N, C-alpha and C positions, 0 to 999 in steps of 0.2 A: 358539602355536596358539590359536585362538579357542575359548573355552568357550561352548557353546550351552546356556544354562541352562533348566531347567524350574522351575515354581513351587516355592519352598522350597529350591532348591539354592543353594549358595554357592561362591565361588571366591576365592582369594587374589589381591590386587592387587599387581602387581610394582612399582608406582610410585605416587607420591602426587599428581602433577599430571596431571589427567585431563580428558577431555571426555565428556559423556553426550549421545549423539545420539538424538533422538526422531523417528520418522517415523510419521505417522498418515494415515488416509484423508480427513481433514477438519481444519479449524483446531481446535486444542486449546490450552488454557492449560497451560503448564508451570511448575512451581514446585518448591520444595524446603523442607523443614523441618529444623531442627537439634534433636537430642534429646540429653538427658543420659544418664548410665549406665543409667537406667531407661527410656529412650526417651521421656521427657516433654518436650514443647515448653514452655519456661518463659515465653514471652511472644511478642507479635507481632514483637518485634525478632529473633526466631529463625526467622522465616518470610521466604523470598525469593519474590517474586511480581511480576507486571508492574507493580504500583504501587510496589514497593520492590525493584528487581531485584538489588541488590548487598548482600552481607554479607561479613564477613571470610572470605576463602577460598572464596567462592561467588558465582556470577553466573548469572542466568537471563535468558530473553528478556523483552523489554518488551511483547510483544503476543501475541495468539493466532496460531498458524500451524500448518500441516500438518507442518513440519519445524523442529526446534529443535536448538541446541547449548548445553548448559549447561557452564559451566567450574567445575572444582573443584580447589582446592589444599588437600589434607588437612593439610599442615603449617601452613597459615595459619589454620586454624580455631581458635576459642577453646579453651583447655585443658579447659573443662567439657563440650565437645561430644564425644559418643561415637558419634553416629549421624547420618547424612544420608539423609533419605527423599525420593525424587523423586516428585512428585505430578503427575498429569494430570487435567484436568477439561474438560468441554465448556462452551463459552460459553453463556450463557442468552440468550433472546430469539428473535424470529422469524427463520426461515431457518437455524437451527442444529439439528442432531439433538439429541434429548432423552436418548438413551441410547447407550452404547458398542456395544450389540448391534446397532444399526442401521448401523454403519460398519465399515470394515476394521479388523482387529486391529492395534493400535499395536505398533510395533517399537522396542525400546530397545537401544542398544549403548554399552558403556563402552569408550573408546578412549584411547590415548596421544595426546600432542600432535601426533605425526606421522601420526595417522589410523589406526594399527595397532589392530585390534579386540582387546580383551582378553576381553570377555564380551558375549553378546547374549541377548536375552529377547523372545519374542513373547507378548503378553498375549492369549491366547485364552480362550474360555469366558465372556466378559463378556456381560451381557444388559441388565438394567434399570439398571445402574449408570451414573451420570453423572460420577463421579469415581473415581480409582483410585490407590492407592499402588503405583507401578510396581516400584521396587526400592529397596534401601537399602544404603548404605555404612556399615560398622560397624567399631569398633575391638575387637579381641580379642587379649589378651596382647601388647599393643604393636604388633600388625600390623593392617593394614586389609584387610577382605574386602568382597565385594559379594554380596548375596543377592537372588534373584528373588522378589518379593513377590506382585504381581498381586492385591492385595486391593481389591475394588471396593466402592463405597458408593452405594446407591440414594438416600440422603439428600444426596448431592452433597458439595461442598466443606465445607459446614458440618458434616456428619456425620463426614467424615474428619478434620478439624481437631479436633473435639471428642473423637474417639477417641484422639488423641495427647495429650490432657490440656490443650488450650489453652482458657483462659477466654475467654468472649465470642466463640466460634468463628463464630457466625452473623453477627456484625457484620463480622468480618474477611473472611469469605467474600463478603458483599455488597460490601464495598469492593474486593475483587479483581475481581469481575465488573463493578463500575462503572468500574474502571480500564481494563478491556478494552473496555467499551462506549464510553468517552470517547475511545478511540483511533480510532474509526471515521471521524470527520470529518477526522482527520489522515493517514489511510492512503491511499497511492497504490494504485489498483487493481492486483492482482497480475498478473504476466506470463503469457504462454502457456508451454507446456512448452518446455524448451530442446531444441536439436537433439541427436540421438543423438551419442555420443562418436565423434569422427573425422569428422563431417560439417561441423564448424564450427571454423575455425582461430582460436584466441583467443591472447591474449598470454601469456607465460610465467607459470607459477604463482609466487605470492609466498611469503612466509614462512608459518609455521604459521597455520592459520585462527584467526579471533578466537573467543574463548570464547562470545560471545553469538550467533555466526553460525549460523543454522539449517543443518543438514546437507543435502547434496544428496540427492534422493530415492533410495530403494532401487529396484532393478529391479522394475518392476511397479507402483510407486507413482506418484501423480500430484502434481506440485508445484503447490500452490495458493497459495503466498505468504501474505501477512498478512491480518488481518481487514479486511473492508470490506463495505459493503452491496452493492457491485457484485460479481457473480459472477466467478469466476476465468476469464479467457478461455482457452479450450482445455482446460478441466479435464475435459471429458466423455470417457470412454474411446471410442476409435475415431473421434474427430473431429479435424479440423484445428485449428491454433491459433486460427482464427476462431470456433470453436464456443463455446457458453456452458456454464457449469457446470450440473449438475443443480439444478433448482429455480430457475434464472434466470428473471427476468421476460422474457417474449417481447416485448420492446419493439423494434419495428422499423419499417420503412418501410411504412406502411399502404397496401394496395392496395384499390381499391373492389371490392365484391362482384361476382362474375361473374354472367353471365346465368343460370347453372345454380343460383344460390343457395348456392354454397359458402361456407365460413367465411372471414372476413377473414384474410389471411396476414400476421402480424406477425413472421415469422421474419426473422433477419438475412439479407440477400440474398447474403452471401458465405459463409454457413455451409456446410461440406462434410461428407460422411459417410465419408470415407476419408482415410488419411494423405497428406500432401502429398509431392510428389516432392522429392528432394534438390536443392540449388542447383547450377547449372552449374559445372563445374570451371574457373573463370576466374581463380583466384588465381595470380599469377605465382610461380614457384619462388623460394625463399629461399636465401641463401648458407648453407653448413653452419654450424650453431651459432647462426644468426640467426632471429628470428621472421619468418614469412611477411609480405610486404608486404600491408597492408590493402586490401580490395576492397569496394566498396559492394554490398550484397545477398548476403553470403556465408552467410546463414542459410537454413533450409528454408522453402518456401512455394510456393503455386500461381502467384504472380505476383511481379513485382519489388516492388510495393508491400507485399505480405505479407512478402517476405524482408527488406525494409528495416525494417518494423515489428518483426519478430523480432530483427533485428540490433541495433536501438536498445535493446530490452529486454535483450539480451545485454550490451551496453556498460554499461547501467545496473547490472545485477547485478555485472559484473566490477569496476566502480568501487567499488560498495558493499563487496564482499568484499576488494578490495585495501586499501582504507582501513581496514577492520575488522582485517585482519591486521597492518597497521602500528600501529594504536592498541593492539592487544593486545600486540605486541612491546614497545612503549614502556612500557605499564603493567607488563609483566613485568620489564623492566629497572629501572624505578623501585622496584618492590616488592622486587626482589632487592637493590638498593642499600640500601634502608631496613633490610632484615634484616641485611645485612653491617655497617651502621653501628651497629645495636642490639647486635650481638654484640661489636663492637669496644669500644663504650662499657661493656658489662657485664663485659668481661674485665679482672680486676685487673692483669694483666701489662701492659696498655696504658695504665695510668694514670700511669706514670713514663716518662721519656725520650720518644723520638720514635716508638715503636711504634704508638701510637694514631693519630698523624697519618698515618703510612704506611698503616695499614689503611684509614683513611677516604679517603685519596687513591686507593688502589687500588680501593676500591668505586666511587668516582665515575668513575674512568677506565673501569672495566668497563661502567658504565651508559652512558657516552658512546659507547663502542665498539659496544655492542649497539644503541643508538638510531641511530647512524650507519649501521650495516649494514642495519637495517630501513628507513631512509630511502632508502638506495641501491636496495633492491629496489622500494620504492614508486615512486621516480622512474623506474625502468625501466618499470614497469607503466603509470604515467601517461603516459609518452612514447609508448608503443605505443597507448594509448587515444586520445591526442591526434592521433596520425597517422591512426587509424581515423576519428575524428570529422571530420578535415579532408577525408577522402575521401567520407564518408557525407553530410555536410551539403549539399554542392552537388548531390547526386543525389536529394534528397528531392522527392517530389511536393508540390503546393501544400498539401494538407491537413496534411502533416507539417512544412512549411517555415515559417520565420519570415517576417515581413512584409518583411524586407530581402533575402530570397532572390529572385534574378531570375526564378524560375519564375512568380512572380505577374504579371510583365509579359506573359507569354504565356498568361494564364489564359483558359480557356473553361469555360462552364457544363457540368458533367459529366452523363453519361447514367446513371450509377449511383452508389450510395452507396459511399464509401471505407470502409476498415476502421476508421480512427481519425482523431482530430483532435488537433492540438497545442494544449495549453492554455498553455504557457510553457516555461521552462527551469529545470533543477535543477543545483545545484553544491554542492560541499563545500569547507570552508576550506583543505584541503590543496592544492587547486589551483583557484582561483576562475574561471580562464579556460577550464576544461574543462567545457563545458555539455552536459547530457543533455536532449534534448527530452522533455517530459512529455506522453505520448500517452494519450488516453482512447478507449475503444472507442465506436464508433457502431453503432446508435443509443445515446444516453446512457442509462445504466442507473442513474444517480443524479443528482440536481440539483446545482447549484453555488451556493455562498454566497460572494460577494465581500465581505469584511469591511471596512467603512468606519470602524471604530472606532479611536480613537487609543490605546486601552489594549491593543490587540492585540500590539504589539511596540515596541521602542525606536525602530525606523525610523518606525513610524506615529506615535509620540508626538512625534517631531521634525518631523512634517509638520503644517502648519496644518489645522484641522478642515475648513474650506471646500475647501481644495485636496485634502485626502484624499478627501472625498466626490466631488469632480469626477473625480479619478483613478480612483476605484472605478467610477463610471458610465462613464468612458471605457473601462475594461477590459471592462465588460459589453457595451458597444456593439461593440468590436472582436471579442469572442467571438461575439456574435450575427451579426456580418458574416461571420465564418469559417464558422459553421454554415450560413448562407444560401448561401454560396459553394460548399460542398462537396456540397450536396443537388441533385438534379435539379430543373429548373424547376418551381415551384408544388407541390413536395412538402414544403416546410417553411414554416411561417408563424410570425411573431413578433408577440406582443401585449405591450403595455407598460402597466403601472400606475404612474402618477406622480401621486399624490394632490394634491400642492401645485404641480405644474408646475415643480419645481425643476430638473429635468434637461433642460429644453428645449435648452440649448446643447449638451450632450453628445449628445443624440439627433439633432442636426441631420443627420449623415450618413445615418441611416436614414430620417428623415422627408423629407429633401431628395430622396433617391433613390426614394421612394415604394414601399419594400419592406415596410412594416409592414402587418399585416392590417387595422388601423384606427388612427385617430389615438390617441395616448397617452391613456389614461383618467385623469381627474382627479376629485377630490371623492369623497364617500362613494357617490354614485350610480354614478359610473363604476367604482369598485372593485367594487361589488356586481354590476354588469352583466357585467363581464369574468369574474369568478369564477363567476357563474351559468352563463355560456355554456360555459366550459371544464369545469365540473363536470358539466353536462348531457352534454357530449360523452363524458366518461369513463364516465358511467353507461350511456349508450346503447351504446357500443362494447363495454363489458364484458358487458352482457346479450347482445349479438349474438354475441360470441365464445363465451360459455358455452353459448348455445342453438344454435350453429351456424346462425344465421339471418341471414346478412349481407344478404339481400334485404329484410329488414324495417327496415333503417335508413332514416331520412328521406332523400329525394334531395338535400336541401340540406346534408347533413352532410359536412364536409370530413374525410376519413379520412387525410389526410396528417399529418406530424409537426407539433407545435406547441411553441413556446417562450414561456413567460410571464416577462417581466422585471418584477420588483417593486422599485421604488425607495423608499428612506426608510421601510421597514417599521419600526415598526407604525403610522406616521402614516396616518390615514384608515381603519384597520381596526377594526371592532367585533368582538365575540366570535364572531358568526356568520361573519364574513369570515375570522377566524383559523382557525376550524374547517374552512372550505372550503379554505383554503390548506394546512393539514396534510393534508387528504384528497388534494389534488392531488399533494403531495409523496410520499405513500405509494402511491397507486394510479395516478397519472398515467403514470409511466414505462412500465408494462406495456402501456399502450395508446397510447403516442405523445404524451403531454403532459409536458413537462419544465419544470423550475422553475429560474430564475436570479434569486437574491435579492441585492440590494445593501442591506446593513443593518449597523447597529452593534448588537451583542448587548446592550450596556448600555442602549440605548433601549428594549429589550423586557423589561427587568428586572421591570416591574410585573406581567407575566404569570406570573412565577415559573417553577416547573419544568414548567408545562404545555407550554412550547415546546421543552423539551430533546429530545424525540424528533424534532422538526423539524430542529433544528440538527445532530443526530447523523446524520440521513439524508442530509445534503448534504456535498459535498466543499468544504472551506473553502480559498479562495485569497485572496490579498491584492493590493491595487493597488501596493504597494511591496515591495521585497525583504524576505523574512522567512523564518526557518528553522523552519517549523512543520510541514512535511510529513515523513513517515517512509516508508522503503522497506519492502517486505514480506519482506525477508531478514534484516537485522540491526538494523533500527530506527534507523538514523542519522537525525539531524535535518538535512534538506536545505534549503538556501536556495532558495526559489522566486521567480522573477521572471516577470511576465506578458509575453505577446507585445505589443510596442509597435510602432506605426507609426513609422518613422524621421522625425525632424524635417524638415519641409518636403516630405515625400513625399505624393503624391496617389494612392498605390496603392489605399487603401481606397475612395476615391470612384470610382476607375476600375472596381474589382471590383464594387461595388454597382451601378454603371450597367449593367454587363453582365448582372448578375442581374436587374435590373428589365426590361431589354430582352427577356431570355429569358422572363420571366413574361408580358410583354405578347404575345409571339409565340406562346405556348402556353397560352392561357387554359383553365382546367378548371372 
């Protein structure tokens, strides 16, 4: 029976291998400290946090999230540890709440590995606190208990760590927040809410969930996923999955002001104000004991595109959790084998004869058996997901499809903006042929940085510098072409800054089709002119939106969406141009100006930390396969590959020709 604890109450723990599940109304940082018999944390090596998530017997999440699962093996803790304190803190920075009193009360549950709840605690009564000691597991007379603490700290993480006796607590707190912030550029935008139970047929459940896997949301909570500057799609109560989270930038398809002088509407054209209908019951019946055959569009949504979007996110999450469960099972098997081997070696009876060899062989056999069973479950889940992918991929509309999908050969310029755009594919090493489309919501809510540096990864280091820069620019061109193709005619403009003219060859598809707003800008004068033009647009539209005076905008101002491609940054940029670029990155998305940078961060080293906010505000992708992106559930490192046009295909030129023809036929 579950013990529902109140502050100060304790409860005996019936087992030593546990999960601690955290659900909050916004992304929070979850960590844990180890304390001695006096409750003192002896050093930073006794603190588990996103920058150092693993300690003996303890593992926490690698990023801020609304839902967490912390893994605890009390038997594996160092002998000097008598207390484990679970800490929650709010991330610092713009866009995050400053106090727990402004968000829903966090909920913490201690469970067994099978998910059975042992004790729960709701942290009510918090106000100005930005960090809280949620609960503690402590040793008393040889047994372990859990106590509901709920002690908040208005001084934040630094104050809480200092209260536990940690020296240099402020430095550690700052490093924890830096580790969370540095993950922003690596994080994939979180998914919309999952379909209610029973409305979506998924593959059979795998083994026990991974320790680091965030828990599914409690009833009434809103799954927000991991940290990102982009708001969580669908996180607003009472909205469809297409809605934005509270505080999201209202970056959308700009419509010219009406004759009545109403404000410019930058709302997403597909945002809804009520829950979507369930998917049609089209799934064929399955044989008894077998999973239902996969069907394209089996998620909830107002349209097939929305159902496919939600289904892809479901596949993404299922693959992340299935692999997390497998890796957790393998880690447990190896840890158990090591413990058995240690016991065998330390037992004097095993030092003579063959008893020691038998004990070691038995431990290895048990490890292999547990690993084989975990792999069997994973293979079953992967097979089901592969079958679903084989059904979903051919059914994708052009914005979600790869360039090799035949849907592009029937392309027509759309009349309205789609929900999302495919940036590339993601996969994990457990099955590299199972690819999940990386979809980002439209309009873009954060810019993109295509990393052309050779120090970014081993794959980049193995690619020649000139070739890598060409691949990076090719990736930028194909992404710009996809954006032009999915917007209605003349509602999306592309500007290019190429200070040295080095990207002329890569830009040929865009310049040849005549779809650029102007020829690529070169030289310091060209850089200054383009930045001044877009900065002026951002300023004017911001003032018009805030004042509700759309009719005051100059008649020549293009209120459509704009994309600025910057090649070879920081070449050709002075301090003023860098400041303008940062301004566009921060303020542009809210009023329809988006940034696509092709740059090597090493080239900008002379600017020092002044550019760190710029890099963190952008989603980093690479022109070659690289495992740098993380999911918002368990923090796996996913290998990303950009969408490439098949060798010898002319689909890109054909699509751009149709876009150019539509723009000429509908001048605005």
